[in-house]
ROTOR-47744 format. One record per residue (C-alpha): residue number from 1; residue in three letters; x, y, z. Coordinates in nm, 4 decimals, always signed. Example, Ala and Ser with C-alpha at 12.3 -4.5 7.8 and 13.67 -1.06 7.14 Angstrom:
<atoms>
(1,ALA,(+1.2300,-0.4500,+0.7800))
(2,SER,(+1.3670,-0.1060,+0.7140))
</atoms>
This chain:
<atoms>
(1,MET,(+0.0000,+0.0000,+0.0000))
(2,MET,(+0.1334,+0.3418,-0.0962))
(3,SER,(+0.1741,+0.5816,+0.1959))
(4,TYR,(+0.1184,+0.9550,+0.1803))
(5,THR,(+0.1779,+1.2205,+0.4420))
(6,PRO,(-0.0072,+1.5452,+0.3654))
(7,PRO,(+0.2081,+1.8577,+0.3844))
(8,ALA,(+0.1297,+2.1255,+0.6390))
(9,VAL,(+0.0011,+2.3507,+0.3575))
(10,TRP,(-0.1259,+2.2175,+0.0248))
(11,ASP,(+0.0404,+2.3860,-0.2741))
(12,TYR,(-0.0908,+2.3524,-0.6294))
(13,GLU,(+0.2425,+2.4409,-0.7913))
(14,THR,(+0.4014,+2.1455,-0.6164))
(15,VAL,(+0.1424,+1.8918,-0.7313))
(16,LYS,(+0.0134,+2.0211,-1.0654))
(17,SER,(+0.2470,+1.7954,-1.2628))
(18,GLN,(+0.0650,+1.5019,-1.1003))
(19,ASN,(-0.2779,+1.6437,-1.1862))
(20,GLY,(-0.3617,+1.3715,-1.4363))
(21,GLY,(-0.6725,+1.1821,-1.5343))
(22,LYS,(-0.9434,+1.2797,-1.7785))
(23,PHE,(-0.9868,+1.6325,-1.6432))
(24,GLY,(-0.6297,+1.6956,-1.5337))
(25,GLY,(-0.5702,+1.9507,-1.8061))
(26,THR,(-0.8499,+2.1836,-1.6939))
(27,ASN,(-0.8530,+2.1450,-1.3159))
(28,ARG,(-0.7153,+2.4352,-1.1129))
(29,PRO,(-0.7716,+2.5740,-0.7610))
(30,THR,(-0.8877,+2.9208,-0.8637))
(31,ALA,(-1.2037,+3.0729,-1.0095))
(32,GLY,(-1.2639,+3.3312,-1.2800))
(33,ALA,(-1.2084,+3.3626,-1.6520))
(34,THR,(-0.8885,+3.2441,-1.8156))
(35,HIS,(-0.9569,+3.3928,-2.1598))
(36,GLN,(-1.1834,+3.6308,-2.3479))
(37,GLN,(-1.4865,+3.4727,-2.5069))
(38,THR,(-1.7946,+3.5770,-2.7001))
(39,LEU,(-2.0840,+3.3357,-2.6670))
(40,PRO,(-2.3342,+3.3133,-2.9530))
(41,LYS,(-2.6967,+3.4130,-2.9030))
(42,GLY,(-2.9917,+3.2930,-3.1043))
(43,SER,(-3.3471,+3.4170,-3.1423))
(44,GLN,(-3.5222,+3.1796,-2.9008))
(45,PRO,(-3.6384,+3.2888,-2.5535))
(46,TYR,(-3.3872,+3.0662,-2.3773))
(47,GLN,(-3.0171,+3.0381,-2.4475))
(48,LEU,(-2.8639,+2.7173,-2.3115))
(49,TYR,(-2.4883,+2.6723,-2.2724))
(50,SER,(-2.4235,+2.3142,-2.1766))
(51,LEU,(-2.2989,+1.9645,-2.2506))
(52,ASN,(-2.4874,+1.6341,-2.2569))
(53,THR,(-2.3543,+1.5139,-1.9227))
(54,PRO,(-2.6000,+1.3970,-1.6534))
(55,ASN,(-2.6280,+1.7513,-1.5152))
(56,GLY,(-2.6738,+1.8919,-1.8626))
(57,ILE,(-2.9360,+1.6351,-1.9606))
(58,LYS,(-3.1540,+1.7375,-1.6630))
(59,VAL,(-3.2173,+2.0802,-1.8135))
(60,ASN,(-3.2442,+1.9392,-2.1668))
(61,ILE,(-3.5323,+1.7218,-2.0455))
(62,LEU,(-3.7297,+2.0071,-1.8936))
(63,LEU,(-3.6821,+2.2316,-2.1963))
(64,GLU,(-3.7977,+1.9511,-2.4273))
(65,GLU,(-4.0978,+1.8835,-2.2012))
(66,LEU,(-4.1948,+2.2521,-2.1956))
(67,LYS,(-4.1600,+2.2705,-2.5717))
(68,ALA,(-4.3770,+1.9581,-2.6158))
(69,LEU,(-4.6463,+2.1161,-2.3966))
(70,GLY,(-4.6380,+2.4369,-2.5991))
(71,LYS,(-4.5195,+2.6342,-2.2964))
(72,ILE,(-4.2151,+2.7638,-2.4861))
(73,SER,(-4.1514,+2.8134,-2.8567))
(74,GLY,(-3.8048,+2.6639,-2.8352))
(75,PHE,(-3.4517,+2.7241,-2.7144))
(76,ASP,(-3.1034,+2.7665,-2.8588))
(77,ALA,(-2.8470,+2.5194,-2.7276))
(78,TYR,(-2.4708,+2.5682,-2.7479))
(79,LYS,(-2.1954,+2.3273,-2.6530))
(80,ILE,(-1.9487,+2.4203,-2.3806))
(81,ASP,(-1.6559,+2.1833,-2.4281))
(82,ILE,(-1.5267,+2.1332,-2.0753))
(83,MET,(-1.2288,+1.9333,-2.2009))
(84,LYS,(-1.1119,+2.2462,-2.3868))
(85,GLY,(-1.1753,+2.4735,-2.0890))
(86,GLU,(-1.4571,+2.6681,-2.2560))
(87,GLN,(-1.6306,+2.6914,-1.9186))
(88,PHE,(-1.3558,+2.9341,-1.8144))
(89,GLY,(-1.4269,+3.1815,-2.0953))
(90,SER,(-1.5253,+3.5353,-1.9945))
(91,ASP,(-1.8830,+3.5238,-2.1265))
(92,PHE,(-1.9585,+3.1895,-1.9649))
(93,VAL,(-1.8091,+3.2958,-1.6309))
(94,ALA,(-2.0302,+3.6054,-1.6436))
(95,ILE,(-2.3312,+3.3713,-1.6517))
(96,ASN,(-2.1918,+3.1156,-1.4078))
(97,PRO,(-1.9042,+3.2277,-1.1838))
(98,ASN,(-1.8633,+2.8648,-1.0762))
(99,SER,(-1.7662,+2.7626,-1.4326))
(100,LYS,(-1.9861,+2.4526,-1.4466))
(101,ILE,(-2.2433,+2.3449,-1.7018))
(102,PRO,(-2.5334,+2.3890,-1.7549))
(103,ALA,(-2.6039,+2.7610,-1.7628))
(104,LEU,(-2.9148,+2.9314,-1.8979))
(105,VAL,(-3.0052,+3.2853,-2.0010))
(106,ASP,(-3.3709,+3.3899,-2.0096))
(107,MET,(-3.3945,+3.6501,-2.2851))
(108,THR,(-3.7602,+3.7325,-2.2140))
(109,THR,(-3.6733,+3.9542,-1.9174))
(110,THR,(-3.5162,+4.3000,-1.9121))
(111,PRO,(-3.2335,+4.2721,-1.8423))
(112,ALA,(-3.1834,+3.9096,-1.9416))
(113,THR,(-3.1773,+3.6676,-1.6477))
(114,PRO,(-2.8807,+3.4293,-1.6106))
(115,VAL,(-2.9410,+3.1115,-1.4131))
(116,PHE,(-2.6787,+2.8573,-1.3088))
(117,GLU,(-2.6809,+2.5261,-1.1194))
(118,SER,(-2.8995,+2.2587,-1.2758))
(119,GLY,(-3.1397,+2.2406,-0.9811))
(120,ALA,(-3.1874,+2.6164,-0.9817))
(121,ILE,(-3.2557,+2.6127,-1.3562))
(122,LEU,(-3.5176,+2.3393,-1.3134))
(123,LEU,(-3.6911,+2.5336,-1.0360))
(124,TYR,(-3.6744,+2.8609,-1.2289))
(125,LEU,(-3.8318,+2.7175,-1.5441))
(126,ALA,(-4.0892,+2.5029,-1.3637))
(127,ASN,(-4.2032,+2.7942,-1.1481))
(128,LYS,(-4.2115,+3.0389,-1.4365))
(129,HIS,(-4.4197,+2.8099,-1.6576))
(130,GLN,(-4.6114,+2.6365,-1.3759))
(131,ALA,(-4.5373,+2.2906,-1.5081))
(132,PHE,(-4.3922,+1.9709,-1.3591))
(133,ILE,(-4.4024,+2.1208,-1.0115))
(134,PRO,(-4.6736,+2.0084,-0.7658))
(135,GLN,(-4.9195,+2.2668,-0.6397))
(136,ASP,(-5.0196,+2.0567,-0.3377))
(137,MET,(-4.7953,+2.1682,-0.0499))
(138,ALA,(-4.7154,+1.8176,+0.0740))
(139,LYS,(-4.6213,+1.6967,-0.2743))
(140,HIS,(-4.4330,+2.0193,-0.3440))
(141,THR,(-4.2271,+1.9680,-0.0299))
(142,GLN,(-4.1578,+1.6061,-0.1225))
(143,MET,(-4.0458,+1.7164,-0.4671))
(144,LEU,(-3.8076,+1.9724,-0.3156))
(145,SER,(-3.6672,+1.7157,-0.0739))
(146,TRP,(-3.5843,+1.4703,-0.3511))
(147,LEU,(-3.4471,+1.7445,-0.5761))
(148,MET,(-3.2144,+1.8566,-0.2960))
(149,TRP,(-3.1256,+1.4915,-0.2289))
(150,GLN,(-3.0109,+1.4553,-0.5869))
(151,MET,(-2.8160,+1.7802,-0.5882))
(152,GLY,(-2.6379,+1.6931,-0.2650))
(153,SER,(-2.5831,+1.3234,-0.3314))
(154,ALA,(-2.4842,+1.3017,-0.6985))
(155,PRO,(-2.1375,+1.4565,-0.6460))
(156,PHE,(-2.0468,+1.1399,-0.4556))
(157,VAL,(-2.1549,+0.9387,-0.7604))
(158,GLY,(-1.9910,+1.1580,-1.0245))
(159,GLY,(-1.6998,+1.3306,-0.8584))
(160,GLY,(-1.6427,+1.0384,-0.6242))
(161,PHE,(-1.7245,+0.6994,-0.7708))
(162,GLY,(-1.7214,+0.7994,-1.1371))
(163,HIS,(-1.3940,+0.9869,-1.1084))
(164,PHE,(-1.1970,+0.7198,-0.9265))
(165,TYR,(-1.3550,+0.4273,-1.1130))
(166,ALA,(-1.3364,+0.5677,-1.4667))
(167,TYR,(-1.1356,+0.8899,-1.4901))
(168,ALA,(-0.8467,+0.8855,-1.2406))
(169,PRO,(-0.4931,+0.8392,-1.3755))
(170,PHE,(-0.4739,+0.4909,-1.2184))
(171,PRO,(-0.7094,+0.2726,-1.0093))
(172,GLN,(-0.6914,+0.3137,-0.6339))
(173,GLU,(-0.8626,+0.0581,-0.4125))
(174,TYR,(-0.9589,+0.2720,-0.1132))
(175,PRO,(-1.1415,+0.5580,-0.2949))
(176,ILE,(-1.3134,+0.3162,-0.5354))
(177,ASN,(-1.4399,+0.1055,-0.2455))
(178,ARG,(-1.5392,+0.4135,-0.0467))
(179,TYR,(-1.7441,+0.5694,-0.3239))
(180,ALA,(-1.8839,+0.2425,-0.4573))
(181,MET,(-2.0277,+0.1792,-0.1109))
(182,GLU,(-2.1835,+0.5267,-0.0967))
(183,THR,(-2.3220,+0.4981,-0.4501))
(184,LYS,(-2.4849,+0.1648,-0.3709))
(185,ARG,(-2.6290,+0.3096,-0.0501))
(186,GLN,(-2.7839,+0.5939,-0.2485))
(187,LEU,(-2.9204,+0.3513,-0.5076))
(188,ASP,(-3.0796,+0.1529,-0.2264))
(189,VAL,(-3.2393,+0.4702,-0.0846))
(190,LEU,(-3.3938,+0.5435,-0.4225))
(191,ASN,(-3.4887,+0.1824,-0.4918))
(192,GLN,(-3.6778,+0.1517,-0.1638))
(193,HIS,(-3.8615,+0.4770,-0.2339))
(194,LEU,(-3.9616,+0.3733,-0.5865))
(195,ALA,(-4.0906,+0.0413,-0.4543))
(196,GLN,(-4.3809,+0.2456,-0.3162))
(197,HIS,(-4.4132,+0.5156,-0.5838))
(198,THR,(-4.4670,+0.5234,-0.9595))
(199,TYR,(-4.2640,+0.8443,-0.9913))
(200,ILE,(-4.0493,+1.0235,-0.7361))
(201,VAL,(-4.3557,+1.2143,-0.6116))
(202,GLY,(-4.6259,+0.9484,-0.6099))
(203,ASP,(-4.8058,+0.9317,-0.9426))
(204,GLU,(-4.6966,+1.2809,-1.0568))
(205,TYR,(-4.4098,+1.3301,-1.3032))
(206,THR,(-4.2043,+1.6274,-1.1813))
(207,ILE,(-3.8692,+1.7985,-1.2123))
(208,ALA,(-3.7467,+1.5623,-0.9388))
(209,ASP,(-3.7705,+1.2755,-1.1900))
(210,MET,(-3.5924,+1.4894,-1.4487))
(211,ALA,(-3.3092,+1.5613,-1.2064))
(212,ILE,(-3.2642,+1.2073,-1.0762))
(213,TYR,(-3.3041,+1.0086,-1.3988))
(214,PRO,(-2.9871,+1.1281,-1.5806))
(215,TRP,(-2.7721,+1.0099,-1.2889))
(216,TYR,(-2.9345,+0.7146,-1.1165))
(217,GLY,(-3.1699,+0.6019,-1.3909))
(218,ARG,(-2.9069,+0.6002,-1.6623))
(219,LEU,(-2.6591,+0.4343,-1.4271))
(220,CYS,(-2.9027,+0.1466,-1.3722))
(221,LEU,(-2.9652,+0.1260,-1.7475))
(222,GLY,(-2.5929,+0.0778,-1.8059))
(223,GLN,(-2.5382,+0.4173,-1.9678))
(224,LEU,(-2.2896,+0.5769,-1.7250))
(225,TYR,(-1.9198,+0.4988,-1.6837))
(226,VAL,(-1.9058,+0.2258,-1.9445))
(227,SER,(-1.6296,+0.1610,-2.1961))
(228,ASP,(-1.4170,-0.1223,-2.3310))
(229,THR,(-1.2260,-0.1293,-2.0016))
(230,TYR,(-1.4862,-0.0548,-1.7328))
(231,ASP,(-1.8559,-0.1191,-1.6744))
(232,ALA,(-2.0087,+0.0592,-1.3751))
(233,ALA,(-2.3473,-0.1128,-1.4014))
(234,ARG,(-2.1875,-0.4552,-1.3733))
(235,PHE,(-1.9403,-0.3427,-1.1071))
(236,LEU,(-2.2207,-0.2032,-0.8907))
(237,ALA,(-2.4573,-0.4951,-0.9620))
(238,VAL,(-2.7364,-0.2566,-1.0587))
(239,HIS,(-2.9668,-0.5482,-1.1459))
(240,GLU,(-3.0402,-0.5544,-0.7731))
(241,TYR,(-3.2305,-0.2240,-0.7996))
(242,THR,(-3.5374,-0.3521,-0.9787))
(243,HIS,(-3.7622,-0.0609,-0.8853))
(244,ILE,(-3.5158,+0.1954,-1.0210))
(245,ILE,(-3.4884,-0.0051,-1.3413))
(246,ARG,(-3.8695,-0.0142,-1.3779))
(247,TRP,(-3.8887,+0.3622,-1.3300))
(248,ALA,(-3.5900,+0.4352,-1.5550))
(249,GLU,(-3.7210,+0.2184,-1.8378))
(250,MET,(-4.0559,+0.3967,-1.8159))
(251,LEU,(-3.8918,+0.7392,-1.8428))
(252,ALA,(-3.6577,+0.6256,-2.1189))
(253,GLU,(-3.9619,+0.5600,-2.3385))
(254,ARG,(-4.0597,+0.9293,-2.3334))
(255,GLU,(-3.9807,+1.0965,-2.6651))
(256,THR,(-3.8817,+1.4137,-2.4825))
(257,ILE,(-3.6186,+1.2294,-2.2807))
(258,GLN,(-3.4864,+1.0551,-2.5890))
(259,LYS,(-3.4480,+1.3956,-2.7564))
(260,ALA,(-3.2857,+1.5406,-2.4454))
(261,GLN,(-3.0207,+1.2709,-2.4303))
(262,THR,(-2.9185,+1.3257,-2.7930))
(263,LEU,(-2.9719,+1.7025,-2.8054))
(264,ALA,(-2.7669,+1.8618,-3.0814))
(265,LEU,(-2.5542,+2.1360,-2.9277))
(266,GLN,(-2.4074,+2.4005,-3.1566))
(267,ALA,(-2.0358,+2.4704,-3.1276))
(268,ILE,(-1.9550,+2.8120,-2.9825))
(269,ALA,(-1.6436,+2.8796,-3.1921))
</atoms>
């Protein structure tokens, strides 16, 4: 077992040469823009700057659902290539100082309204258009609880399990075991809940489903962290979570979700 003694003060300059893995080239310990950037703007009421990751797909789903209902005429969607560091461009940072996708600009307000964080975008759009958000107080509260559960829990799945299992420079037993255990615990929480509910909030399809499906649903459908060399669904034995699979397969049949997962994003360059 490799031993490591943390220094008294962590220093990025000392360790940046070791900052490998899939995102090693863009990770840094500071915020703010690294370069000037001009983001494109279309004619639709909403301008989406994103990527089809689980967090990006959440917002794609709601926009497609609102469009299908006739609540919005459409939206313009632009790709932010996080592997190229486009999330650190000046225009994007002005929308989201945290430099994470997705980010949305509502052009129907004066001035235009920027919204960042996927959960905040879901709440903003659902409240504005009064769709996919329960009006009953008890159901509304349940929806909020599960939305916050997803927002607080998924980083352990993505930044924890997904990173060390699929993206780290080399496999490390302790972090993989640590985050695999937490991911399976979360899957069990959700599986037990869905054993008693058709959707996350009883029989009502809400933004909580839209938030949770791209992470936990797609994981149980074998669509996350899978390649020629690793298979998260097999590793985590997701076949055990039969109620999540039932729910995920039901959502996967929705045309809006199919469109959201394959949304064509225009390049910003």
